[in-house]
C-alpha positions as CSV (number, residue, x, y, z in Angstrom):
1,M,89.9,91.9,88.6
2,F,89.2,92.6,91.7
3,Y,89.4,88.3,92.2
4,I,93.3,87.8,90.5
5,V,94.1,91.4,92.5
6,D,92.8,89.5,96.2
7,G,94.8,86.1,95.5
8,V,98.3,88.7,94.9
9,Y,97.2,89.7,98.4
10,F,97.3,86.6,100.8
11,P,99.8,85.5,100.2
12,F,102.0,88.9,101.6
13,C,98.9,89.7,104.0
14,S,99.9,86.3,105.7
15,L,102.8,86.7,106.4
16,L,102.4,90.2,107.3
17,A,100.2,89.0,110.2
18,Q,103.3,85.5,110.7
19,G,105.7,88.7,111.2
20,Q,107.8,87.2,107.9
21,A,109.2,90.4,106.6
22,P,111.6,92.4,105.8
23,I,110.5,94.8,109.0
24,S,109.4,95.1,112.2
25,M,106.3,94.8,113.0
26,N,104.9,95.0,116.6
27,I,102.2,93.0,117.8
28,E,98.9,95.4,116.1
29,Q,100.6,95.4,113.0
30,K,100.2,91.2,112.6
31,H,97.1,91.6,113.4
32,D,95.5,94.8,111.3
33,A,97.6,92.3,108.4
34,L,95.0,89.1,109.3
35,K,92.6,90.8,109.7
36,I,93.3,92.2,105.8
37,Y,94.1,88.7,105.3
38,C,90.7,87.5,105.8
39,D,88.9,90.5,104.2
40,E,90.7,90.0,100.9
41,G,88.9,86.5,101.5
42,G,85.8,87.7,101.2
43,H,86.6,89.8,98.5
44,A,87.6,87.3,96.7
45,L,84.5,85.2,97.1
46,F,81.9,86.7,96.4
47,V,83.4,88.4,93.4
48,E,84.1,84.9,91.8
49,L,80.4,84.0,93.1
50,F,79.3,87.1,91.3
51,S,81.8,86.6,88.7
52,K,80.2,82.9,87.7
53,Q,76.6,84.3,88.1
54,V,77.5,87.0,85.7
55,Q,78.9,84.4,83.0
56,E,76.0,82.3,82.8
57,S,73.4,85.0,82.5
58,F,74.4,86.6,79.6
59,E,76.7,83.3,78.4
60,L,80.1,84.8,78.8
61,N,83.2,83.3,78.4
62,R,85.7,84.6,80.9
63,S,88.6,82.6,79.2
64,V,88.7,85.2,75.6
65,V,89.7,88.2,77.4
66,G,92.7,86.3,79.3
67,R,95.0,87.4,81.8
68,P,94.7,91.1,82.9
69,Q,97.1,93.5,82.4
70,F,98.8,93.7,85.9
71,D,99.4,90.6,85.6
72,R,101.3,90.4,83.1
73,T,103.0,92.9,84.0
74,L,103.7,91.4,87.9
75,E,105.4,89.1,85.7
76,R,107.2,90.3,83.9
77,I,108.4,92.4,86.1
78,I,109.7,90.2,88.6
79,L,111.5,87.5,85.7
80,E,113.6,90.2,84.6
81,N,114.6,91.4,87.8
82,Q,114.9,88.6,90.1
83,T,119.3,88.8,89.7
84,R,119.3,92.4,91.1
85,L,115.6,91.9,93.9
86,S,113.7,89.4,95.2
87,P,110.3,88.7,93.8
88,N,108.7,88.9,97.3
89,L,109.5,91.7,97.9
90,M,108.9,93.0,94.9
91,R,105.0,91.1,95.1
92,L,105.5,93.4,98.2
93,F,105.6,96.9,97.0
94,F,103.0,95.5,93.5
95,V,100.4,95.0,96.7
96,T,101.2,97.8,99.0
97,I,101.0,100.5,95.9
98,S,97.9,98.3,93.7
99,E,95.5,98.7,97.6
100,T,96.5,102.8,97.5
101,L,95.1,102.6,94.4
102,V,91.7,101.0,94.6
103,T,90.4,103.2,96.7
104,K,89.7,105.1,94.5
105,I,88.7,103.0,91.4
106,L,86.4,101.3,94.1
107,N,85.0,105.1,95.3
108,N,83.7,105.6,91.6
109,V,82.6,102.0,90.5
110,P,79.1,102.0,92.7
111,N,77.8,106.1,91.5
112,D,78.6,106.1,88.3
113,P,75.3,105.8,86.4
114,A,77.0,103.8,83.4
115,V,78.3,100.7,85.3
116,A,75.3,98.1,86.1
117,D,72.9,98.4,88.7
118,V,74.0,94.8,90.8
119,V,77.7,95.7,89.9
120,R,77.1,99.3,91.5
121,D,75.9,97.6,94.6
122,V,77.9,94.7,95.2
123,I,81.8,96.7,95.1
124,G,79.1,99.2,97.2
125,D,80.2,96.5,99.8
126,H,84.3,96.9,99.2
127,P,84.8,100.5,99.5
128,A,84.7,101.0,103.6
129,D,86.7,97.9,103.5
130,E,89.3,98.9,101.7
131,A,89.2,102.6,102.5
132,L,90.6,101.0,105.9
133,H,93.0,98.3,104.3
134,S,95.0,101.8,102.2
135,A,95.6,103.1,105.6
136,Y,97.7,100.5,106.1
137,F,99.9,99.7,103.8
138,R,99.7,103.8,103.5
139,K,102.2,103.5,106.3
140,L,103.4,100.3,105.5
141,F,104.8,102.4,102.4
142,P,107.9,104.1,103.8
143,L,108.9,101.7,106.9
144,L,109.3,99.1,103.4
145,W,111.3,102.2,101.1
146,N,112.8,103.2,103.5
147,N,114.3,99.6,105.1
148,L,115.9,99.6,101.8
149,T,119.9,99.8,100.8
150,A,120.5,102.3,98.4
151,Y,121.1,100.6,95.6
152,E,117.6,98.8,95.8
153,Q,115.5,101.8,95.9
154,E,117.4,103.1,92.6
155,E,116.5,99.3,90.8
156,M,112.7,99.7,93.1
157,G,112.3,103.1,91.5
158,Q,112.4,102.0,88.6
159,I,109.9,99.6,88.9
160,L,107.2,102.1,91.0
161,P,106.3,103.7,88.2
162,Q,105.5,100.8,86.5
163,F,103.1,99.3,88.4
164,V,101.4,102.6,88.6
165,W,101.1,102.4,84.7
166,A,100.1,98.5,84.5
167,F,97.0,99.0,87.3
168,L,96.0,102.2,86.0
169,G,96.9,101.8,82.1
170,P,94.3,100.9,79.4
171,D,94.3,96.6,79.1
172,R,94.1,97.1,75.4
173,Q,95.1,93.5,74.6
174,F,92.0,92.8,76.5
175,E,89.8,95.5,75.6
176,Y,90.7,94.1,72.3
177,S,90.0,90.4,72.9
178,V,86.6,91.8,73.8
179,L,85.7,93.3,70.9
180,R,87.0,91.2,68.0
181,S,84.6,88.8,70.6
182,M,81.6,90.9,69.9
183,G,82.5,90.2,66.2
184,F,84.6,93.0,65.2
185,N,87.2,93.0,62.5
186,A,91.2,92.4,63.4
187,K,91.4,96.5,61.5
188,D,88.2,98.3,63.3
189,A,88.5,96.5,66.8
190,E,92.8,97.9,66.4
191,G,91.0,101.4,64.7
192,I,88.1,101.2,67.8
193,L,90.9,101.2,70.6
194,E,93.6,103.9,68.5
195,E,90.7,106.4,69.2
196,V,89.2,105.8,72.7
197,Y,93.2,105.5,73.9
198,V,94.6,109.3,73.3
199,P,97.7,108.9,74.6
200,A,98.5,112.8,76.5
201,K,94.1,111.7,78.0
202,I,95.8,108.7,78.9
203,A,99.0,109.5,80.4
204,Q,96.2,113.2,81.9
205,E,93.9,110.0,83.9
206,V,96.8,107.7,85.2
207,K,98.5,110.9,86.5
208,Q,95.5,111.8,87.6
209,A,93.9,109.0,89.5
210,A,97.7,107.9,90.5
211,K,97.7,111.1,92.8
212,P,97.0,109.3,96.1
213,T,99.4,106.6,95.7
214,L,102.3,109.0,94.1
215,K,101.3,112.0,97.3
216,M,102.7,108.7,99.6
217,F,105.8,107.7,97.1
218,E,106.8,111.6,98.1
219,S,106.5,111.6,101.8
220,A,108.4,108.6,102.0
221,G,111.0,110.5,100.4
222,V,110.8,108.3,97.0
223,F,111.4,111.2,94.7
224,S,114.4,112.7,97.1
225,L,116.6,110.5,94.7
226,P,116.4,112.4,91.0
227,I,117.7,109.5,88.8
228,I,114.1,107.8,90.8
229,E,112.1,111.4,90.0
230,Q,113.8,111.0,86.0
231,F,111.6,107.4,86.2
232,F,108.2,108.6,86.4
233,A,109.0,111.6,84.4
234,D,110.4,109.0,81.9
235,R,106.3,107.8,82.2
236,E,104.9,111.1,82.3
237,L,103.8,110.5,86.5
238,I,105.6,114.2,87.3
């Protein structure tokens, strides 16, 4: 997952570093974007190498699981809204949001005894960098948001809660593919997912995990527009 996410970051961190953003940036902000660009390149490399080692050691076939949910959702949202908002603007907001969401996930994995030791060790080097990236994008978000027109804010306000769910919500298609590859028939695989993913519980967990990002939205004034606040309420995020 992180390899693909980091791959999304490269062009936008590069653009930010070159000052090709919809906002004015000083030299320090551009240099920080370049540092993130370098960090994410390293993250993508070591996760890719580690993934190949796991694949070879356990004779796994990564093609079974397909594209992650957030990648499919991002593509769909861009196709649905590209006549109203710039595709690159939507991608930039997605990067900003995902960078503030991923830090908590990475902090939890190295301390989770249910995760294999080797995975915990590899991921354990990641959180320190991501904490710095998160701080950078928390400062960037209000600049991006306040640079939008009122029309763009309303349009983007509909998309933001979808981005949060895309990143934090369960990837049922992924889980279904894994269960089928393990030998479960279609009915049993669906039954397991229905039993594990209780909608009310999932909504509560997503809302809890999204707290840092929701706080960022609130501080930037996203919820000052009642219609946007309702978009988030409809998605059970506030």
